[in-house]
N, C-alpha and C positions, 0 to 999 in steps of 0.2 A: 234551546234546553228542552228536554222531552217533558220536564216537569212544570215548565213555567210557558204559560201564555199570557201575553198582556196586550193591552189594547188602550186607547186614549178615551178619557171621559171629560167632556168640558161642559161647563155650565151655559144655561140659556141666557137669556136677556142680551141678545146680539142684535146689531144692524149695520146698515152700510157704513163704511168708513169715509174719513175725511181725507183731503189732500196731503200730501207730504212730499217734500223734495228729496230726492235720492243721490246719495253719494255713488250708489252703483244700481242705477235705475233698472227697471224692468225692461224687457225688450223693446226696441222702439216701435215695432210693428203694433197696430193697435189691437188690443185683444176684442175678440166677438163679445156681442152681448150675450148675457146668459140665455140659455135655451129654456123655453117654457117647458115644464115638466109637472106631469099629474101626480100626486103622491096617493090619491084616492084608490082604493083596490085592495085585494087579498095579496098575501106573500107568503113565503116559506123561508126558513133559514137552517142552517146547521153550521156547527162549530165546536169549539172547546176553549177551556180556560184553566184557570188554577183557583185554589181557595185555601181558606184557613177557618178552622172552627175554635171557640172558647165555650167549653163546657162546663158550666157551673155545677158541683155536684155536692151532697150532703147525705151521710147515712142518716137513717130514720128508723124509729120502732114502727112498724105496721099496726100494732095493737093501740099505742099510745098516739102516734103521730109526731112524737118528739124526737128532737135531732139528738144522734149519740155520737157526732164529731163536729169538730169545725168545718165551715165551707172550704171546699177546694176548687182550683181552676184546672181543668184537664185541656190539652192541647192536640190539634191535629193540623196536619196540611196534607195537600195532593192535587190531584189533576181532575178534570171534569171534562165530559162531552155533552153536548147541549143540541136540542132541535126545538124549533118554534114554528107555530103558524098564527097569523094574525090579520087584522083589517085595519087600515088607516083611512081617515076621512080630512080632507084639505077643507078647512071651515072658511079661511081667509087667504088671501094671498101669500101670508107668511106663517099661518098657523096650522097645525095639523094635531088631530087627536086621534087615539086609536086604541083598540084592546087586542090581547094576545093570551095565547096559553103556551107554556113550554115545559119541556121535561130534560132532567140531567140524569146521565149515569155518571158516577164519580168514584173515587178511591181518595177520599179525605179522611185521613185516620191518624191515629196515635194511641201510644201504649197509655192505659186508663187505670187509675187508682181509686180505690175506696178503703175505708178502714173501720173496725169496729173493737169492742174491748177484748175480743179473743185473738185477733190476727190482724197483722196487715195485710189486706187483701189488694192484689195487684192482677189487673187484667193484662192479657196478652195484646189485645188490639181492640180499639172502639173505632168503628168505621161509618162516615156518611156514605151509604151506596148509590141512593137514589133520592131524588126530590122532583116536585113539579111546581108550577106556580101559574096563575091566572091573574091578570092585571090589566091596567091601562097606562097610557101614557099622553103627556102634552107635549108637543113639540115645536120648535121655532126654526123657521128655514133662515139660515144665515144668507144663503144664495139658492136657487132653484135647485142645486145638485147636493146640499148639505142641510141635514136635518139634526138639530141637537133637541134632547129631549129628557124629562124627568119621567121616572115610572114608579109604580107601587101597585101593591094588590096582595092577595092572599098566597100562601105557600105551605106546602106540606113536605115533610123530610122523613126519611127511612134510615135509622141507625141499625146497625147489626148488632145483635148481642155478643157477650164475650164471657169466657171463663176465667174465672181468678186464679192467680198464682200466689204463692206466697213469695218472700222478699229474695228467696234464692231460686226463683223458678220452678219449684214444685207445685203440681196442681194441688189445690184445696177442697177440691170437690163440690166448689159452690160456682154459681154463675148467675148472670142477669139475662133477659130474654131480649130479642129484638123490640124494637119501639119506633111507632110512628108519631111525630109530632106537627102541631097545626102551628102557624104563626103568620107574620106579615113581613113584606119586604119594601124597601125603597132603593131608589136607584138613579143612575143617570149616565147618558151616553152620547154618541153621534152615529149618524149613519151617512155614508157617502156613495153618490152613484158613480159606477166605475165605467166611464162612457165606452171603453173600447168593446163592450158587449152590452147592448140595450137589455135593460131588465135587471141586470147584475149590480148588488150593491155591497159595499162593506160595513159592518156594525160593530162597534165595541161598546160595552157597558159595564159598569160597577154596581154591584148590589150588596147591600147589607140586610140580613134577615135576621128576626128575633123570633123564636119559637117559644112555645109555652112550656110550663113546668110541669113534668110528670114523675111519678115515683114509680121505680123498677122494683119488682119483688125479687130478692135475691132468693135463689133455690137451690135445692141439692141435685146435682147432676145425675147421680145416680138413680133417683127416685122422681125427679121433677116436682117434688114437694116444697112449698115455701118455706122459709126458715124463721120468719117472723122479722126479717131485717129488710127494709127498703132502701133504695138509693134515689134521693130526690135529684133530678137532672133538669137542667136549663141549657140548651144550646143557642148560640149566636152563631153566625157564618157570614163570612165576608169573601166574595168572589168577583173575579174579573173575567169577562167571557169576550170572545171576537167570533162573528158569524159571517159567513157568505150567506147572502139574502136573493132571493129571485122574486121580482115584483111582476105579477101576472099585467100584462097590457101596460107596462110601464116604459115603452119606448121613449127617447128623447123627444119626439115631436107628438106625445099622445095628450097633450093637454086640451081635450075637447071637452073640458069641464065648462060649466057655466059660471065658474068662479076661476079667471085665468090669473097668472101670476102678472104682477104690475112689471111694465117695461123697466129695466134697471139699466142705470149709465154702465160704460166700460169700466173696468176697474182702473183705479187709480195707481201710478208708480209709488212705491213705497220702499224705503231703505230699511232694513233689517240689521244694518252695521252700525254698531256702537255699544256703549255700556249700559246697564240697566240695574234697578233694584227691585226686589219684590218683598211683599209680607203678606200672611195668609194663614190658613190653619187647615187641619184635616183629622183624619181618623185612622187607627191601626189596630192590628193584632201581632202578637208574637207567639210562635211555638219553641218552647224552651227545651232540648233534649238535656236530660240528667241522668246521672247514675253515680251512686256512692261507690267510692274505690279507697283504698287503703293507701297512705300517703308513704307508706314505708315500702310496700311491694308493688304499688301501682296497679294492683289487681282489683276488679270490681267485686263488691259485696252485695249487690242487688241487681234486679233486672233494670233495662232502662226504662225511663218515664218520660211522658210529654208534657210538659206544664204549659198552661195557657195564660194568656192576658190579652186585654184589650183596653182602649181608652182613645184620648183624644191627644194632639199635638198643635202647637204653634210654630211657624217656620219664618225665616228670613234668608233672602239670598242676595248676591251680588253675580254679576257676570258680564260677559263679552260675547257678542255675536258677529260673524262676518258672513256677508252675502258674497259668496264666490260665484254666483251663477244666477240668471234670472230666476230660477226656482230652487236653489239649494242654499243651506245656510249652515255653517258649522259654529259651535259655540262652545265656552268653557266657563265653568261656573264654581261657586263655594256656597254652601248654606249651612245653617244650623237649626236644629229643632229643640224646643223645650216641651216635654211630653209628660203624660201620666198614662202610660200603657202598662197595666199591671193585673196581677191576679194572685191568688193565694197559691202558695208553693209547696210542694211535699218532697221529702226524701225519708229512706228507711235503711237501717242497719241491724245487725244482729244485738247490740246492746241496748239501743234506744229506739224501741220500736214506734214507727210512725210518727217521725220528726215533721211537723207541720209548721211552715212558716206564715206569719200573718199576711205579709205581703211582699211580692217581688216586682220591683218597678223599674221600667225603661223611662229615665227622667230626662236625658238630653243625648243628643247626637249630632254629629256634622258630616259632611260630604264634600269631596271635591271630584268633579267629573266633567264629562265632554257631552257633548251632542250632535246628531246630525239630523237636520230638520229639511222637510220639503214643503214648500209653499203651495197649498191647495188654490189659492188666489192671493193677490198681494196683500190681504189683510189676514189670512189665517195661514198659521204654521203649525204642521203637524212634526213631530220628533221622537227619535229614540234617544235614550240616554243611558249613562253608565259611569262607573268609577269607583273610587276608595270611599269608605265610610268606616266611622268610629262611633261606638254607642257605650254609654255608661248605664248600668243596671246597679240600683240601690242594694245593699245588703241587706240582710233580715235576720230576725231573731226566732228560732225554733219555739214552738208550743207543742204539748203532746195532744192526743186526740181529743181531749177533752177542753183544750184551750188553755192548760197550765203550762206557765214558762218551763222549759227544760234546762235553761243556765247555758245553752249552746245557740251559737249563730254563724252566719258566713259573712264575709266582708263585701264592700262595693267592688265593682270590678269593670274595667273597661277592655271592649273587645274591637279587634280590628276586623274589616270584612270588604266585601264588594257589594255594589248594586246594579241593577238593570230596571229600566223603566221605560215608559213613553207616555206621551201627552200630546196636548195641542195649546196654542196660544193665539188669541184673537184681539186685534186693534179696536178699542173702544172709541174710536175717533168721533163717533157721533155725541159722546159725552164730554171728553177732554182730548185734545191731540196728546199724543205721548202715553196715553193710559191703555194698559193692555189687561187682559183677563187669561190666566193659565191654569190649566188642571194638569194633574201627572199622577200616574201609579207607579209605585217602585216596589221592588222585592229586593231584599237585603240578605245576605248569607254571611254569619260572622263565624270567626275562628273558634276552636274548642279550648276551654280553659278548664283548670281543675282550682276550685275554691276550697281553702282550708276551713275545715268546721272548728271553731275555736270556743274556749269556754268564756262567756260573757262576763264573769266575774274578775277573772285574771288576764283575758286576752291570749291565753295560751293554746296553741294548736293542739287537738285531740288525736291527730294521727289519722283521722278520717277526712277524706276529700271528696268534694262533689263535683264530678265532671260536667261541665254544661256547653252546650253549643246553641247560641240562639238564631232564629230565623225571624225576620219582620217583615210584614206587608203593610203597607201604607197607601192611601190616597189624600191628595192635598190640593187645594185652590188658592190662588194668590192674585192680588192685584200688584201689576209690574207698572213700574215707570221708565220708559226709555228716552234717555237724554238726546236731546235734539229731534226727538219724534214727535 
């Protein structure tokens, strides 16, 4: 998909695995010892990815600093291209520390809304168009060719300004300027040596960035003069990225370091065939496309908006894998999430200006799917996944721009859709045989449904509908128990 790039992010704290009898053993030919590899040195990387933002906003008076409407969550989604330079230092046989700087060019965007007493202000587009970061990482070598790591540091993002339209798309003569935000990021991922070209590596990383709060002056587009209204904004951004990395002097026999890698035993045969259960947690964001319509004519009554939401999830999974070749695994699974991925939600129409929901929450979902996996070594499975998913969003009651109930609401709704993802799973045999650690990224696209706006006092539909289309991005980590493993 040209709008989706995904990679695997796996947690650290990994080590060598314990022996296991195999129903379908790894090839009888003994595997060679891992080749010594030096991770100390400079590198460059280039790649791409996908991201979402949740932009917390609230209109204020620039004179008093007081808020003039309730908080809202704006949503956005889109692609990014990235480039990185860095330096790593192998401080011990299995530990690596590093520092890096990278920059992204992106188109992570959505239709953006703000309100005040005079008019419901609706932006055509709010876009995160570029960002950069400087940070460090701590990595653990699962084997000499595979580095898992956590990362963090400082980041700066630039959002393009936008011109406001009213509910029917007519220009209001008002706008907000471009803005640059400072913040921090945390993340994690993995990097693997592609041995067919010495020095070439493949890296995937998940990041969450929290930027500071700034107030944008709403100005008149004709004169550039501030209006006395400000928009307080606070962006949160979640991305996943995959890079091809070139390490200078990192050939497979380049371990001339004073700190050599310990000799490791040959990989032990391990069967991935069998049933498993898993439990864990994660984090996610949604971008909810919305547009008010007439339920009589089906015609739209306002411009499209992007609502945002973010929050945690808990997950449980059962599945079965089948090792059909020494390095290939097929599997099927079903899982369920309990979540609180939510944001303040807004809609508008002619009669009831600026209907603002207190909260719109993705509270549960489930999925059934399959995966195709490749064994990097007998203890580490990388995979891509996909399948059917269903999500439940809680309904909400609208309030007006000051927070006063309007007597209107929308009901709960269940959406069907599909998901694609990817991740990795590692055998924690050094802790307990049968125990594994799995991390996975998923992107889900759900169907479009129209919610009837109803009177809360009577439950009677008002003739106004809200057309909605959710997209959800999550990252999750689980402890997995494989039976007989």
